[in-house]
C-alpha positions as CSV (number, residue, x, y, z in Angstrom):
1,M,87.9,62.5,113.0
2,V,85.4,64.2,115.4
3,N,86.7,62.1,118.3
4,R,90.3,63.1,117.5
5,V,89.2,66.8,117.5
6,W,87.4,66.3,120.8
7,G,90.5,64.7,122.3
8,R,92.8,67.6,121.4
9,L,90.3,70.2,122.6
10,I,89.5,68.6,125.9
11,G,93.2,68.2,126.6
12,T,93.8,71.9,125.9
13,L,90.8,73.0,127.9
14,T,92.0,71.0,130.9
15,A,95.4,72.5,130.7
16,L,93.9,76.0,130.6
17,G,91.6,75.3,133.5
18,L,88.5,76.0,131.4
19,M,86.9,72.6,131.7
20,A,84.7,71.7,134.6
21,G,83.9,68.5,132.9
22,A,83.6,67.0,129.4
23,A,80.1,68.4,129.0
24,S,80.7,72.0,130.3
25,A,83.2,74.5,129.2
26,V,83.2,78.2,128.1
27,T,79.8,79.9,127.9
28,A,79.9,82.4,125.1
29,P,78.1,85.6,126.2
30,I,74.8,86.3,124.4
31,L,72.3,89.0,125.2
32,V,69.1,90.2,123.6
33,V,67.6,93.5,124.9
34,D,64.6,95.7,124.2
35,A,66.4,99.0,123.5
36,D,63.7,101.3,124.7
37,S,62.9,99.6,128.0
38,G,66.2,98.0,128.7
39,K,64.3,94.7,129.4
40,V,66.3,91.5,128.9
41,L,64.7,89.1,126.4
42,Y,67.4,86.5,126.7
43,S,70.8,86.3,128.4
44,Q,73.6,83.8,128.6
45,G,76.8,84.6,130.5
46,A,75.8,88.3,130.2
47,T,77.9,89.5,133.1
48,D,80.9,87.2,132.5
49,P,84.2,89.1,131.9
50,W,85.3,89.0,128.2
51,Y,87.9,90.6,126.1
52,P,86.1,93.3,124.0
53,A,88.4,93.7,121.0
54,S,87.2,96.5,118.7
55,V,83.8,97.0,120.3
56,T,86.0,99.1,122.6
57,K,85.7,101.8,119.9
58,L,82.0,102.3,121.0
59,M,83.4,103.5,124.4
60,T,85.9,105.7,122.6
61,A,83.1,107.2,120.5
62,Y,80.9,107.9,123.6
63,V,83.7,109.7,125.4
64,A,84.5,111.8,122.3
65,L,80.8,112.7,121.6
66,D,80.4,113.5,125.3
67,M,83.3,116.0,125.1
68,V,81.6,117.6,122.0
69,R,78.3,117.8,123.9
70,Q,80.1,119.5,126.8
71,G,81.8,122.0,124.4
72,K,85.3,120.9,125.2
73,V,86.0,120.0,121.6
74,S,84.1,120.1,118.3
75,L,83.7,117.7,115.5
76,D,86.0,119.9,113.5
77,T,88.8,119.6,116.0
78,L,92.0,118.5,114.3
79,L,93.8,115.4,115.6
80,T,97.4,114.6,114.7
81,I,98.7,111.1,113.9
82,S,101.7,110.6,116.2
83,P,104.5,108.1,115.5
84,A,103.0,105.9,118.3
85,A,99.6,106.0,116.6
86,A,101.1,105.3,113.2
87,A,102.9,102.3,114.6
88,E,99.7,100.6,115.8
89,P,99.0,97.3,114.0
90,P,96.1,96.7,111.5
91,S,93.3,97.2,111.0
92,K,94.5,100.8,110.2
93,M,94.5,103.6,107.7
94,G,98.2,103.8,107.5
95,F,98.4,107.6,107.8
96,K,102.0,109.0,108.1
97,P,103.0,110.7,111.4
98,G,102.0,114.4,111.3
99,T,98.8,113.7,109.2
100,Q,95.9,115.7,110.6
101,I,92.2,114.6,110.5
102,T,89.0,116.1,112.0
103,L,87.3,114.3,114.9
104,D,84.2,113.9,112.7
105,N,86.1,112.0,110.1
106,A,88.1,110.1,112.7
107,L,84.8,108.8,114.3
108,K,83.5,107.7,110.9
109,I,86.7,105.8,110.2
110,I,86.8,103.9,113.4
111,M,83.2,102.9,113.1
112,V,83.6,101.6,109.6
113,K,87.2,100.7,109.0
114,S,87.9,100.1,112.8
115,A,91.2,101.8,112.3
116,N,93.5,101.3,115.3
117,D,95.9,104.1,114.4
118,V,93.0,106.6,114.2
119,S,91.5,105.4,117.5
120,W,94.9,105.9,119.1
121,A,95.1,109.4,117.7
122,I,91.6,110.2,119.2
123,G,92.9,109.0,122.6
124,E,96.1,111.0,122.5
125,G,94.3,114.1,121.1
126,L,91.4,114.2,123.5
127,G,93.0,112.8,126.6
128,G,96.4,114.3,126.3
129,S,97.7,110.7,126.3
130,V,96.3,107.2,125.9
131,E,96.5,106.7,129.7
132,G,94.7,110.0,130.3
133,F,92.0,109.0,127.8
134,A,91.6,105.5,129.4
135,D,90.9,107.3,132.7
136,M,88.2,109.2,131.0
137,M,86.8,106.0,129.6
138,N,86.7,104.3,133.0
139,E,85.1,107.4,134.6
140,T,82.4,107.5,131.9
141,A,81.7,103.8,132.1
142,H,81.2,104.0,135.9
143,R,78.9,107.0,135.4
144,I,76.6,105.3,132.9
145,G,76.3,102.1,134.9
146,M,78.9,99.8,133.4
147,R,80.1,97.5,136.2
148,E,82.4,94.9,134.7
149,S,84.4,97.0,132.3
150,R,88.1,98.0,132.7
151,W,89.6,100.2,130.0
152,Y,93.3,100.6,129.2
153,N,93.4,101.6,125.5
154,P,91.0,103.2,123.0
155,N,91.2,100.7,120.2
156,G,90.7,97.3,121.8
157,L,94.0,95.7,120.7
158,P,95.1,92.9,123.0
159,E,95.5,94.1,126.6
160,P,95.1,91.4,129.3
161,R,93.7,93.9,131.8
162,Q,91.0,95.2,129.4
163,W,87.7,93.5,130.1
164,T,84.0,94.1,129.5
165,S,80.8,92.1,129.5
166,A,77.8,91.6,127.2
167,R,75.6,93.5,129.8
168,D,78.0,96.5,129.9
169,M,78.1,96.7,126.1
170,A,74.3,96.7,126.0
171,I,74.2,99.5,128.6
172,L,76.7,101.4,126.4
173,A,74.6,100.9,123.3
174,R,71.5,102.2,125.0
175,A,73.5,105.2,126.3
176,L,74.7,106.1,122.8
177,M,71.1,106.0,121.5
178,R,69.8,108.0,124.4
179,D,72.5,110.6,124.8
180,F,73.4,111.3,121.1
181,P,70.2,110.8,119.1
182,N,71.6,113.1,116.3
183,Q,74.6,110.9,115.8
184,Q,72.8,107.6,115.2
185,A,73.8,107.6,111.5
186,L,77.4,107.3,112.6
187,F,76.8,103.6,113.5
188,S,75.1,102.5,110.3
189,I,77.5,103.8,107.6
190,S,77.8,101.0,105.0
191,A,81.2,102.2,103.7
192,I,83.6,105.2,103.6
193,Q,85.6,106.5,100.6
194,F,89.0,107.9,101.1
195,G,90.4,109.2,97.8
196,R,89.8,106.4,95.3
197,S,89.6,103.7,98.0
198,V,86.2,102.4,99.2
199,M,86.1,100.5,102.5
200,A,83.1,98.5,103.6
201,N,81.9,98.4,107.2
202,H,83.1,95.3,109.1
203,N,79.6,94.8,110.4
204,G,78.3,92.0,108.1
205,L,74.7,92.6,109.2
206,L,74.4,96.0,107.6
207,G,72.7,95.7,104.3
208,R,72.1,92.0,104.8
209,Y,69.7,91.7,107.7
210,P,66.5,93.8,107.2
211,G,66.4,96.7,109.7
212,A,70.0,96.3,110.9
213,D,71.3,99.8,111.8
214,G,74.4,99.4,113.9
215,M,76.7,99.2,115.8
216,K,80.3,97.7,116.0
217,T,82.2,94.5,115.5
218,G,85.4,93.3,117.0
219,F,87.9,90.5,116.8
220,I,91.1,89.4,118.6
221,C,92.3,85.8,119.1
222,S,91.8,85.9,122.8
223,G,88.2,87.2,122.6
224,G,87.0,85.7,119.4
225,F,84.5,87.4,117.1
226,N,82.2,89.9,118.9
227,V,79.4,92.2,117.8
228,V,77.1,94.8,119.4
229,A,74.3,94.9,116.9
230,T,71.1,96.9,116.6
231,A,68.1,96.5,114.4
232,T,64.8,98.3,114.0
233,R,61.5,96.8,112.9
234,G,58.0,98.3,113.1
235,G,59.3,101.2,115.3
236,R,60.9,98.8,117.8
237,R,64.6,98.5,118.3
238,I,66.5,95.5,119.5
239,I,70.0,95.2,120.8
240,A,71.9,91.9,120.3
241,V,75.3,91.2,121.8
242,V,77.2,88.1,120.7
243,M,80.7,87.5,121.8
244,G,83.4,84.8,121.5
245,Q,82.3,83.2,118.3
246,P,84.8,81.2,116.2
247,S,84.1,83.1,112.9
248,A,82.5,86.3,111.6
249,R,80.0,84.1,109.7
250,E,78.7,82.4,112.8
251,R,78.6,85.6,114.7
252,D,76.5,87.3,112.1
253,I,74.1,84.4,111.7
254,K,73.6,84.0,115.4
255,A,73.0,87.7,115.8
256,A,70.4,87.6,113.0
257,D,68.6,84.7,114.6
258,L,68.6,86.5,117.9
259,F,67.0,89.5,116.2
260,D,64.3,87.3,114.8
261,Y,63.7,85.9,118.3
262,G,63.7,89.3,119.9
263,F,61.2,90.8,117.5
264,A,58.9,87.9,118.2
265,Q,59.0,88.4,121.9
266,S,57.4,91.0,124.1
267,A,59.1,92.4,127.1
268,G,56.7,91.6,129.9
269,W,56.7,93.3,133.3
270,T,58.4,90.3,134.8
271,A,61.4,90.4,132.4
272,P,64.6,91.4,134.2
273,T,66.4,94.7,133.4
274,L,70.0,95.1,132.5
275,E,70.7,96.6,135.8
276,S,69.2,93.7,137.7
277,L,71.3,90.9,136.1
278,P,73.3,89.1,138.7
279,A,77.1,89.4,138.9
280,S,79.1,86.6,137.4
281,S,81.0,84.0,139.4
282,V,83.7,83.9,136.7
283,A,86.8,85.7,137.9
284,T,88.7,86.4,134.7
285,P,88.0,86.2,130.9
286,P,88.8,82.9,129.2
287,D,91.5,83.0,126.6
288,M,89.9,81.8,123.3
289,R,93.2,81.8,121.3
290,P,93.6,78.0,121.2
291,Y,90.2,77.7,119.6
292,I,90.0,80.8,117.4
293,C,93.5,81.1,116.0
294,D,94.8,77.7,115.1
295,K,98.4,78.0,114.0
296,R,97.9,75.4,111.3
297,K,95.3,77.6,109.6
298,P,95.5,81.2,108.2
299,M,94.9,83.9,110.7
300,P,91.1,84.8,110.7
301,V,90.3,88.5,110.1
302,D,87.3,90.7,110.7
303,E,87.0,92.5,107.4
304,G,83.3,92.8,106.7
305,P,81.1,90.3,104.9
306,G,84.1,88.7,103.2
307,A,85.4,87.3,106.5
308,L,83.2,84.3,106.5
309,T,85.5,81.6,107.9
310,A,84.5,78.3,109.4
311,S,82.3,76.7,106.7
312,G,81.9,73.2,105.4
313,P,82.1,70.0,107.3
314,G,85.1,71.1,109.3
315,A,83.1,73.8,110.9
316,D,81.1,71.3,112.9
317,S,84.0,71.2,115.4
318,A,84.2,70.7,119.1
319,A,85.5,74.3,119.5
320,T,82.3,75.7,118.0
321,R,80.0,73.4,120.0
322,L,81.8,74.4,123.2
323,L,80.6,78.0,122.6
324,G,77.0,79.1,123.0
325,S,76.0,75.5,124.1
326,A,73.5,76.5,126.7
327,T,69.9,76.1,125.5
328,P,67.7,76.4,128.5
329,D,64.4,76.5,126.5
330,A,64.2,74.2,123.6
331,A,61.0,75.9,122.4
332,N,62.9,79.2,121.7
333,L,63.3,79.1,117.9
334,A,66.3,81.5,118.0
335,F,68.4,79.2,120.0
336,A,68.2,76.4,117.4
337,A,70.8,78.5,115.4
338,L,73.1,78.5,118.4
339,G,73.9,74.8,117.7
340,N,76.6,74.6,115.1
341,A,74.7,71.9,113.1
342,N,72.1,74.6,112.2
343,V,74.8,77.2,111.4
344,R,76.8,75.1,109.1
345,G,76.2,75.9,105.4
346,R,73.9,78.9,106.2
347,T,74.7,82.4,105.1
348,L,73.0,85.8,105.1
349,P,71.6,87.3,101.9
350,P,74.0,89.2,99.6
351,R,74.9,92.7,100.8
352,A,72.9,95.7,99.5
353,P,74.9,98.1,97.3
354,L,77.3,100.2,99.4
355,Q,76.7,103.9,99.9
356,P,80.1,105.3,100.7
357,I,80.5,108.4,102.9
358,P,83.6,110.5,101.9
359,V,86.3,111.1,104.5
360,W,89.4,113.2,104.1
361,I,92.6,114.3,105.9
362,G,93.0,118.0,106.8
363,S,90.3,120.4,107.8
364,S,88.3,120.4,104.6
365,P,87.6,118.3,101.5
366,T,89.6,120.7,99.3
367,E,92.6,120.7,101.7
368,G,92.3,116.9,102.0
369,A,92.2,116.5,98.2
370,M,95.3,118.6,97.8
371,A,97.1,116.8,100.6
372,L,96.1,113.4,99.2
373,A,97.3,114.5,95.7
374,R,100.7,115.6,97.2
375,Q,101.0,112.3,99.1
376,E,100.2,110.4,95.9
377,Q,102.8,112.3,94.0
378,E,105.3,111.7,96.8
379,A,104.4,108.0,96.8
380,Q,104.8,107.9,93.0
381,A,108.1,109.7,93.2
382,A,109.3,107.4,95.9
383,K,108.2,104.4,93.9
384,Q,110.0,105.7,90.8
385,A,113.1,106.4,92.9
386,A,113.0,102.9,94.3
387,L,112.6,101.4,90.9
388,E,115.6,103.4,89.6
389,A,117.6,102.5,92.6
390,A,116.9,98.9,92.0
391,Q,117.8,99.2,88.3
392,R,121.1,100.9,89.3
393,K,121.8,98.2,91.8
394,R,121.2,95.5,89.2
395,A,123.4,97.4,86.7
396,E,126.2,97.8,89.2
397,A,126.0,94.2,90.2
398,K,126.2,93.2,86.5
399,A,129.1,95.5,85.9
400,A,130.9,94.2,88.9
401,K,130.3,90.6,87.8
402,D,131.6,91.4,84.2
403,A,134.6,93.2,85.7
404,A,135.4,90.2,87.9
405,R,135.0,87.8,85.0
406,E,137.3,90.0,82.8
407,A,139.9,90.3,85.6
408,A,139.9,86.6,86.0
409,K,140.3,86.1,82.3
410,Q,143.1,88.6,82.1
411,A,144.9,87.0,85.1
412,A,144.6,83.6,83.4
413,S,146.0,85.0,80.2
414,E,149.0,86.7,82.0
415,K,149.7,83.5,83.9
416,A,149.8,81.5,80.6
417,A,152.1,84.1,79.0
418,K,154.5,84.0,81.9
419,A,154.5,80.2,81.8
420,R,155.4,80.3,78.1
421,A,158.1,82.9,78.6
422,A,159.6,80.9,81.5
423,A,159.7,77.8,79.3
424,V,161.6,79.7,76.5
425,T,164.2,81.3,78.7
426,A,164.9,78.3,81.0
427,P,168.6,76.9,80.5
428,K,168.8,73.6,78.8
429,P,170.6,70.8,80.8
430,A,174.2,69.9,79.7
431,A,174.7,66.9,77.4
432,K,176.1,63.8,79.2
433,T,179.4,62.3,78.0
434,A,180.6,58.7,78.1
435,T,183.7,59.6,80.0
436,K,183.9,59.4,83.7
437,E,185.8,62.7,83.8
438,K,182.8,64.5,82.3
439,S,180.7,63.2,85.1
440,V,182.8,64.9,87.8
441,P,180.7,67.7,89.4
442,A,181.6,71.2,88.3
443,A,182.1,72.2,92.0
444,T,185.3,70.0,92.2
445,S,187.3,72.6,90.3
446,A,190.6,71.7,92.0
447,Y,190.3,68.1,91.0
448,T,189.3,69.0,87.5
449,A,192.2,71.4,87.0
450,V,194.9,69.1,88.3
451,E,193.9,65.6,87.4
452,A,191.7,66.0,84.4
453,A,193.6,68.7,82.5
454,P,196.4,66.4,81.1
455,K,193.8,64.0,79.8
456,A,191.9,66.8,78.4
457,A,195.0,68.2,76.6
458,A,195.6,64.8,75.0
459,K,192.3,65.1,73.2
460,P,191.8,67.3,70.2
461,A,190.0,70.5,71.0
462,H,187.6,70.0,68.2
463,K,186.4,67.0,66.3
464,P,187.8,66.7,62.8
465,A,185.6,67.9,60.0
466,A,183.5,65.3,58.5
467,S,185.2,65.7,55.1
468,A,188.6,65.0,56.7
469,V,187.6,61.7,58.1
470,K,188.4,58.8,55.8
471,K,185.5,56.7,55.1
472,P,185.9,53.0,55.6
473,E,186.2,50.9,52.5
474,A,183.1,49.3,51.3
475,K,182.8,45.7,52.2
476,K,183.1,43.4,49.2
477,P,180.0,41.4,48.4
478,E,180.2,37.7,49.2
479,A,180.7,35.2,46.3
480,K,177.7,34.0,44.5
481,P,176.3,30.7,45.6
482,A,177.2,29.0,42.3
483,A,180.9,29.9,42.8
484,K,180.8,28.5,46.3
485,K,179.4,25.2,45.1
486,A,182.1,24.9,42.4
487,D,184.9,25.5,44.9
488,K,183.4,23.0,47.3
489,K,183.2,20.4,44.5
490,A,186.8,21.0,43.5
491,K,187.9,20.4,47.1
492,N,185.9,17.2,47.2
493,D,187.5,16.1,44.0
494,E,190.9,16.7,45.4
495,S,190.2,14.6,48.4
């Protein structure tokens, strides 16, 4: 079974130009950094280009918070959901076009729910357009020292030109901590509550790994399962970046093991910094779609701790072993988990109880509650109208069917009546006679008048009455046998 899997994967990798040989393939980016010093505790493919997916929203959040810091907008600034924003695919809140939401609530929603429609609204509202906001993202990234990143949208949905790297995402994480210390709670919200709906954070490390306090996950087929995670222990904070994993479960477990490793290490003076990591020789990001999104299996999703795919014996696949395969130092305990054999069957502890943060539409909770109530009433009315319309449609269809059946029955009845009437009124054929004259066609009137008339005159016009006809005399009965014998004997005596 494993050999067949290897054969299929090697063929696909060769076709995509991702295989340099059977033993080397894609290197999944992995990075462990001391948050305070920026010292690198471990790196693997840290500057390779990669598709960011929803970790893009960390960049969106930085630009928005920077605009608040500069006084250009406030957290109470209202953003409007445009038709283009509402049309963005999930994950999303599903707000109708025209819905307004504060920037503060929008940031909470994109950090927890990873809502693409709300991220799009942030870009349009703060940048004038998504393109304008992307320009701001690129300018900001260059200013804070991100070298490999190229931004084209604010939500991370598939865009082949949008790249980043593990190094750049670690730089962004440090910048968010350094520049917005009062906003750190934004990245550790366990859940949000909108109306009666509670939505858990997609980050499966929160509430499951001790000390985990941020930041953002992401997933698209081309980039796999990514996370920029932070954890604090004993006053020390570690940043772990894991990208390109085949499942949310493996991503979370590997990040947890990297935290364990990072907290056990000290950043010596010889450790490299993020800025000193060498540039990558890889020209473009690999497309992980053939390995992550198998058409024969359900589409994987990044929906919090429930999205634990790739478990059981089938998880020990070549696709998983091709990722994160570099283990330069066998003595490093953390890297034992990077081999899929040690990941299979493992899981993190159950999640701690959620502590939802309320969010709302409109400018205040009261306004939001009223607007939500109106929307719920409208939705209920629309549901009732749709139900009634469906019932009317079924009733009309039944009436039409009954009418058609009755019309067919009536038509059949009328047809039968006409057939009976035609049978009653149809002329009976004339009786045939034994004479040749009667067999002459009626059309030969001249012949009938001249030749047949005398013969016809010779015959009585009417048959005599039955009483006038003389009955033939009854036939006498034959002589009795005894008389016949006597006569025969007399004749014999005479002879």
